[in-house]
C-alpha positions in Angstrom: 0.0 0.2 0.2 1.0 3.9 -1.0 1.7 6.1 2.4 0.4 8.8 1.4 2.5 12.3 1.9 0.8 14.2 4.3 0.2 13.5 7.7 -2.8 14.1 9.3 -2.3 16.0 12.7 -4.4 15.4 15.8 -4.8 18.5 18.8 -6.9 20.5 21.0 -6.6 21.5 24.6 -5.4 18.1 27.0 -9.2 16.6 27.4 -10.8 17.7 25.0 -11.4 14.6 23.0 -8.0 14.0 21.2 -7.8 10.5 22.5 -11.6 9.6 21.4 -11.0 11.0 17.9 -7.5 9.7 18.0 -9.4 6.1 18.4 -12.4 6.8 16.2 -9.8 7.5 13.4 -8.0 4.3 13.9 -10.7 2.0 13.3 -10.1 2.9 10.3 -8.1 -0.3 8.5 -5.9 2.1 6.8 -5.2 4.5 9.4 -2.8 5.0 12.1 -2.4 8.3 14.4 -0.3 7.5 16.5 -0.8 8.6 20.2 1.4 11.2 21.4 4.4 10.4 19.8 5.6 14.3 19.2 7.5 13.2 16.6 6.2 16.4 15.1 7.5 18.6 18.1 10.7 16.9 18.2 11.1 18.3 14.8 10.5 21.4 15.3 12.6 21.7 18.2 15.2 20.1 16.2 14.9 23.3 13.5 14.2 25.9 15.7 15.1 25.8 19.5 18.3 24.3 18.6 19.6 26.3 15.5 19.8 29.0 18.2 22.4 27.9 20.4 25.8 28.3 19.2 27.4 24.6 21.1 25.1 23.2 18.8 25.5 24.9 15.2 28.2 27.7 14.7 28.3 28.1 10.8 26.2 27.5 8.1 23.5 27.1 9.9 20.7 28.7 8.0 21.6 27.3 5.5 22.3 23.1 7.1 18.7 24.5 8.5 17.2 25.2 5.3 18.5 21.7 3.9 17.6 19.6 6.7 13.4 21.3 6.4 13.8 19.7 2.8 14.5 16.6 3.9 12.4 15.6 7.2 9.3 15.1 5.1 11.1 12.2 3.8 12.4 11.0 6.9 9.6 11.3 8.4 7.4 9.6 6.1 9.3 6.4 5.1 9.2 5.9 9.4 5.6 5.8 9.3 5.4 3.7 6.1 8.2 0.9 7.9 6.5 1.0 11.0 3.4 0.8 9.8 3.4 -0.8 6.3 -0.5 -1.4 6.2 -1.8 2.0 6.4 -2.2 4.5 3.5 -2.9 7.4 6.1 -1.2 8.4 9.2 -0.2 11.4 11.6 0.3 12.0 15.2 -2.1 12.8 18.0 -1.1 15.4 20.5 -2.5 18.1 22.5 0.4 19.7 22.9 1.3 21.4 19.2 -1.0 23.7 20.2 0.4 24.7 23.5 2.6 28.1 24.2 5.6 25.7 25.1 5.6 24.5 21.3 5.0 28.3 20.4 5.7 27.7 16.1 5.3 24.1 15.8 1.6 23.8 14.1 4.0 26.1 11.5 6.8 23.5 11.1 4.9 20.7 10.5 3.1 22.5 7.6 6.1 23.6 6.6 7.7 20.6 6.3 4.6 19.2 5.0 2.3 22.0 2.7 -0.4 19.1 2.6 -0.6 18.2 6.1 -4.7 18.2 7.5 -4.8 19.5 10.9 -8.2 18.3 12.6 -8.4 20.4 15.6 -10.9 19.0 18.5 -12.7 21.8 21.0 -14.3 21.1 23.7 -16.3 23.7 26.0 -13.8 25.1 28.6 -15.5 24.4 31.1 -15.7 20.3 30.8 -11.8 20.8 30.3 -11.1 22.8 33.0 -13.6 20.4 35.2 -11.5 17.4 33.9 -7.8 19.2 34.5 -9.2 19.5 38.2 -9.8 16.0 38.7 -6.8 14.6 37.3 -3.9 13.4 39.4 -0.5 12.9 39.2 0.6 9.7 39.9 1.9 11.0 43.3 -1.5 12.1 43.8 -1.0 15.6 43.3 -3.6 17.5 40.7 -2.4 18.0 37.9 -3.3 22.1 37.5 -5.0 24.1 39.7 -8.4 25.8 38.5 -6.8 28.9 37.0 -3.9 27.5 35.4 -6.6 24.5 33.8 -8.2 27.2 32.0 -5.3 29.7 30.9 -4.4 25.8 29.2 -7.7 25.6 27.4 -7.4 29.4 26.6 -4.3 29.1 25.1 -4.5 25.5 23.3 -7.9 27.2 22.0 -6.7 30.5 20.6 -3.3 29.0 19.0 -4.9 26.7 17.6 -8.1 28.4 16.0 -5.1 31.2 15.0 -3.4 29.0 13.2 -6.5 27.8 11.4 -7.4 31.1 10.5 -3.8 31.1 9.0 -3.7 28.3 6.8 -7.7 28.1 5.9 -10.1 25.1 5.5 -8.4 22.7 2.6 -5.3 22.0 5.7 -8.0 22.6 9.0 -11.0 21.0 10.2 -12.4 22.9 13.5 -14.7 20.3 15.0 -16.4 20.4 18.2 -16.5 17.6 20.7 -20.1 17.7 22.1 -21.1 17.5 18.2 -18.7 14.5 18.0 -20.7 13.0 20.7 -24.0 13.8 19.6 
């Protein structure tokens, strides 16, 4: 089977239904969307954060980063084709592609894969905040306070929707969790 040239990227605020949507899509026999592999965040960091550190790359920095960027698509696609040879459609699900800590990551994905499809799932912020606040780490401490949870939802949603406005409906699809469940 021939693998599609560009990935499908699922993202949204944590606790917004990204995992549910990931499982639904993966029920199709020709699809495999990895669950928070975070490969595209790694690529973003490799290309843009690492290049700012003189200890890693001193001369010909911009030329090398441009060269590597042009080759990342093939390397990433080949990895998926090797790991999951039975699938045609592929990609990754990671709520944090729209996180402040990964600012610019969605743009990097689109730069590497101009034909990528982005699915942004948005859930009612009140439900997201309640879900985040109820979650506990392994040691029993909460994931976040109400304020932190609210900022998480607001930041992820704002970054994702701004990206969507910029790239347009040919590449970006916004999906409401409540509509998906209904």
